[in-house]
N, C-alpha and C positions, 0 to 999 in steps of 0.2 A: 665204722667205715661203711660208706655206701658203695654199691657195686652196680655197674651198668654193663649189660651185654648187648653190644651193637653188632649185628650181623648184616649180611648182604640183603636180607629181606625184612629187617626191622623197619616198621613204619613209624611215622610221627606219633600216631595214637599209642603204639606200643611203648615208645620211649617215654611219653608223658605218663603212661601207666606205671612204668618202672620208677620214675621219679616220685610219683605220688606214694608208691609203696615203700620205697627205700628212704625217702627224706620227708615227704609231706609237702603240701602246697601244690602249686600249679607251675609247670614248666611250659613256657611259650617258645615255640621253635619257628625260626624265620627262614624264608627264602628271599634273599635281598632284604628289603625293608618291610615286607609283608609277611604275615603269619603263613606258614606252610600248610598245605592241605593235610588233614588227618590221615588220609589214605596214602600219602606220598611216602615212598621209601626214603630212609635217611641217605642211602648211597646216591640216590638221584639228586639230592640236595648238595652233594659233594662230601658227605661224611666218610670218615675212615673207619671201616669195620674193626672192632677190637673190644676186648674186655677192659673196662676202665674203672678204677677205684678212686675215691676221694674221701678225705676225712670230713666229717660233719662239722668240725670246728672251723673249717675253711669259711671265709667270708663269701657272701653272695657274689660280690664283685669279682673276686679272684676265681670263684667257681665258673662264672660266666666266661671269663677270659681264658681259663684253662680249657674249657670245653671247646672254645673256638680254636685255640692253639693246637690242642692235641687230637680233637675229633674233627675239626674243620666244620663246625656247626655253630651258628649263632643262636643263642638261647637267652631268655630272661626269666627270672624267678619271680612269681607272683604269690600273693597270699592265698590261703585255701579257698576263699570265696572268689578268687580270680578278679578281685576288685582293684588292687593297687600293687605296683611293683615293690618288692622288698628292697630296702635301702642297701647299698653296696657294702657298707661296713658291718652289717649284721651277719652273724654266722648262720650257716644252714641249720644247725641244731636249734638255735633260737627262732629262726624263721618258721620252723615246723610247729612251734608252740604259739605263734601269733594268733590271737583270736580273730574272728570275723569282724567286719565293719571297720577295719583299720583305715586311717588316713595317714599321710606322711607325718603330721604333727602327733597323732596318737601313737604311731609306731615309734617315733623318737622318745616320747614319754614312757612308753611301755618298756623299751630297751634300757633306758636309763635306770629303771627300777628293777630290772632283771639282772641282779648282780649276784655273783657267787662269793661267799665268804673267803677272805684271804687265807691262804695256806702258806706256811713257811717250809723250806726244804729241810730235810733231815740229812745228817752227815754220814750215816752208815754206808759202808761199801758193800758191794754185792759180788759174789763169785759167779762165774759164768761157765756153763758147759754147753757145747753146741752140737747136739745130735743131728743126724742127717735125715731122719724119718719125717714124713709129712702126714698130717691128719686132716680130716674134713671137719670143718666147723659146723655145728648144729645148734639150734635154738629150741628149747622145750620147756614149757611151764614157766616162761619168763626168765630162764637162765640159759647160759651158754656152756657147751662142752664140745667134745670131739669124738668122732667115730672113725673106724677103719673103712676101707672101700666096700665092705659088705654091710655096713650100717651098725656094727657092734660098738658099743660104748667102750672107749679106752680111757677117756677122762670124763667123768660124769658131769652133767650140766650143773654148775654151781656158781658160775661167774655172772656178774651183772652185765658185762660187756666183754667182747673178745674179738680178735682178728685172726685170720688164717696164719698158719705156720710159714715162716720164712727163715732160711738159714738155721733151722733147728729150734727156733723159739717163736713164741706167739705172745702178743700183747694181750693182757687181761685186765679187767677192772673188778675190784672187790671192795665193797663198803666205801665207794667214792674215791678210791686210790688205785693207781695204775702200776703194773709191773710186768714181768715176763716169766713164762713157764717153759720148761722143756717138754718133750713128747711123752714123758711119764707123768706130767702134771705137777712136777716139783718147781718151786720158784727159783729161777736163776737171777732174777732181780725182784726183790720184795716189792709188794704194792705200797708205795710210799710217795709217788709222784702224782700230781694232779692229772697229767696227761702225757702219754708217751706214744710216739709213732714208730713205724717200722725202721729197723736198722738197715743202713746202706753203707757198705764198705766200712763197717765197724763204728758207725756213727748214727745216732738217732736224734731226731728233733723232739724236744720236750716242752711242755707248757707248765709253768709254775707261777701261781699268783698273777695270772693274766699276762705273763711275759714268756717269750720263747728263747730257748737256748739249745745246746747240743750236749749229749753225753756219750761216753764210750761204752763198751760192752760190760764194764765193771761198775757202771753207774757213776763214774767220775765225770765231772763237768769238763768238757773240752772248751765250751764257750758258755759263760754264765748267762742265765735267762735275763735278758734286758730288752729284747725286741718286741714291738707291738704286733708284729707278724713276721713269719719266716717260712722258708721253703727248703725242701731237700737239696742237697748238693748235687750238681751236675757238672762234670768235668772240673771239679775243684772250686766251683763257684756257686753261691746261694744268694737268692734275692731276699732282702730283709727290709723291715719298716721300722723307723725310729723317728720320734717326734713328728709323726704324720707324713714322713717322706720316705721314699724307697731308694735303696742303694744295693750294693753287692759286696759280699765278704768272701775271704778264702777260708780254708778249713781250720785256720788258727784264729779266726775272728778278726783278722786285719781287713780293713776296707780296701777292696779293689777299686770301688767307685763309691764316693761319699754319698750318703742319703740326701738327695736334693730333688727327686722327681715326685710329682703328684700321682703318677701311675707308672707302672713298669711291667714288662713281661720278662720271663726267664729267657736266657740266650738260646738261640737256635741258629746253627750255621754261622756262628761268630757275630751275630747281630741281635739286638733286642729293641722292641718298640718301647718308647718312653713318652711321658707327658710332662711338659714344663711350661708354666705360665699359661695353662689352658690349651696348649698346642702339642700335637704329636709329631715325633720324629724318630730317628733310629740311631743307635750308638753301637760302637764296637766294644770289645771286652776290656778296653782301657778307658772307656768313657768318652772317647772322641766321637763327634757326630759324623756319621756316614751320610745322613740326610738331616738337615736342620729342622727343628720343630716348627712347623708352619701350618700343619693340617688341623682342621676342626675335628676330624675323626680319621682313624686309620686302622687297618687290619695288620696282623702279622703276615710275613711273606710266606707264600706257598708257590712252588714251582717258579721261583724267580720273579714273582709279581705280588703286589699288594694293592688292595682297594683303598683309596684315600678320599677325603672330602675337603674341598676347598671352595670358599665362597658359596656354600650351600649346595654344591654339586659334587657328584662322585665320578672318579676316574680311576685309572690304574697306573702305577709306576713300576719301574724296574729297580734292581738293587742299588743302582747309582742315583736314583731319584728322577730319572728321565721319564717323561710321560709316554706310556705305551698306548693309553687311551686318555684323551683330554677330559678334564672334569666338566661334564656337561649333562650328566644324567641325574635324575632324582633318586635312583637306586641302581645298584649292580649286584646281581646274584653271584653265587659261587660258580666257577668254571667247571664244566663237566665235559671231558674229552675235547677240550679246546673251545667250548661254547658257553656263553652265560646269558641269562636273562637281563634285560635292562628296562628301566621305566623312565618315561618322560611325559609330563603333563597328564598323568593318569592312564597312559597307554603303555603296553608292554610289547617288546620284541626280543630278538636274539642277536648277539654280536659274536664274532670270532675273536681269537686272541690278538689280532691286529686292530681290533676295534671296528671292523667292517660290519655293517648291518646285513645279516643274512636272512632274517625274518623281520618284516616291516613292523614298526611300532603301531599296531592297530588293534591289539587284543586287550581284553579286560584283565587277563592274567596269562602267565606263561610259566611252564615248568620244563626245564631242560633235562632230557635223558637220552636214551638211544634213539627215540623219536620224541618229538616235542609236543607236550600237552598244552593246548590253548583253551582259553575261556572267552566266549563271545556270547553276549546277551545272556549271561549266567549259565550257559551250557558248555560242557567240556567235550573236546575231541582231540584227535592227534593229527599233526602234519609232519612232513619230512623237512629236511633242511633246504630243499628246493621249493618249499612252500606248497607242495602238493598235498591235498587232503588225503589222509590215510584212513581216518575214522571221522565221520561227520560229527560236528559238535551238537550232541543231543542228550548227553548224560549229565546227571547232577554231580557225580564224582567219578574219578577214574583211578585205578591203581597202576601197576606196571605189567607189561607182558612178561610172562614166564611160562615156558613149555607151551608156547603158541596161544595162551589164554591170558586175559587181563580182567581183573575185577572191575565191575562197573555198577553204579547205582542209579536207579531211577525210581522216583516216588518213595524214597527212603528205604528201599530194599536193594540188596546187592546180589548180583549174579556174575557170570563170566561171559565175555565176548571174544570172538575170534578177530583176526586181523582185518576182516571186512566189516567189523562193527556189529555183528549179529550175535545175539545171545545164544550160546550153546548149552549153558546151564542157566535155567530161569532165575530171575531176580526174586529170591524169597528169603535171603539170609539177612540178619541184622548187621553182620560184619564178615569180611573175608580177608584173606592175605594173598600170598603168591604160591602157586604150585611149585613143589620141589619133590623130585622123584615120584611124581604122579599123585601126590596127596597135598592137601592144604587144610589148615585149621580154619574153622568157621564158627560164627555164633548164630544159633538158630533158636528163636523164641527165648532169648536170654541165656542160653546154655551153650557151652563150648564143646565142639566135637571135631571130627576129621572126615573129609570126603575124598573120594578118588576123582580122577579126571572125567569120569562119567557123571559126576554129581551124586554118587551113592555114598552113604555113610559107611565108613570102615571102622570108625569109633563113634558110637552114639553120642549125641549132644546131651550130656548130663552134668558137666563140670562147670563150676562157677568161674574158673579161670584156667588158662592152659598156656604153656610156653614150650616151644620146640627146642630140643637139644641137638648138638652137633652130630650125634651118632644115631639119630632117628628116634630117640626116646622122647617122651613128653612129661614134663612136670605139670601136675594137675591139682586143682583145688577142689576138694570135696568135703562138704560139711565143715568148712572153715579150717581144714587141715590140708597140707600139701603132701603129695606122694609122687611116685614115678611109675609110668606105664610104658610098654613097648608100642611099636607101630601097629600092633593088632589089638591094643587095648588091654593086654594082660598086665596085672600088677607085678612090678619088680620091687618096689619099696612101698609099703602101706602108707596111706595118708594119715600121718601122725605128726607132721612137722608144722611149726608156726609160720615159717617163711619158705618160699620157693628156693632161696639161696642156700637153705640148710639141708635140703634133700640130697643125700649122697648118690653119686653115680654108681652103677653096677654094670657088670658085663653079663649079658643074657645069652651069650653064645656058648 
């Protein structure tokens, strides 16, 4: 299970780093149809802050769509050498193993030979006990176990893979087989399945012999494994794939909508985006078309609108299919506080929700936030929505204003400017973030540390990597091991963990 922590201050560069660490490969992140700036915050691109998990058995195509649907961020997965996009039907797990130098043809050949031996289901039944306690998942010496909130081992690391506890049980993998344990480490479902996912409402998605089905908490099949792909139930409905087509089933395995779509999303607010005969449209929960499939590309609805592509141009529609913005642009970015970037003939501007141009299409790039970042002659600055210059376009890269300061780079070094565009902390850092509570993480001479708003180090730059936690703590990488420090740099958890996600949180108060 891969985990992504998207906060108000997470940047494009930080999310790409999370993806590389959690899955492997390269995640490209887009603003409209162009790649977003590494320094841009995800929130400024329209992303929804949240902790998000996904299974690595998910296909690249479904991952990209889920990321857009649930995070409101357009992404694409590329190979580790950032050379070619990974095919949609390849799993994230397989994508992480693709060697460098891939072409589309080589990728197809590689995947065709990357087969797992068939495994048959066993018939034993499993008794289930559901304890209420929750433990923290940790990784040590290549094995997974669980600790309490103080970092003490309660279940020694012995599993090849594991997920966090949910409803008193956790999925584990041992010797290539999956099952579930309770909080004492006892098996409540013996490891005998190829793959098992988390239980939701007494039902869990399972994979067996390359097919997906569903089991109950006693390991009985509710729906036999027969689908090429399947998703968790939401409101009694699950998206499934059979014979290369997508449809929807109920909790008994009966088809609510027969598999006939080339692509499909899960339902949200009673509608789902689908693709039929190469065109996108929208259906209701009974399979009736709310909007006929006629678009070359389309997004899921957000705030009652969706971006669509028709005859090579982008516009926006409402939930009834009426045009809010006629399809006339080469790209439309995500709306932020009612405004979005647009592109036409290689130039960018800004429109409002009614489609009115509020910033002329004359810039080489535009990023919409509380103030608008513009690029002109390869230099970045800020303007307001009345097109008044706030900060002259003279910087190589810009971050976002936070606590009256904004990260800015010039000549490959980062510092901080005020709202007059003047450096108040000189550009000497390799990377910077955004100030929060008077401090910010920076990279200086290749090492991570923390500075105050005066530019002074409060945590010396000595760590290989560093991430901020919600409570002011920092997870840090030292000598290839992760640990936890407080805002003063004092150790709370020694650097002994293989992954930042494994480091337990503690209360230092």
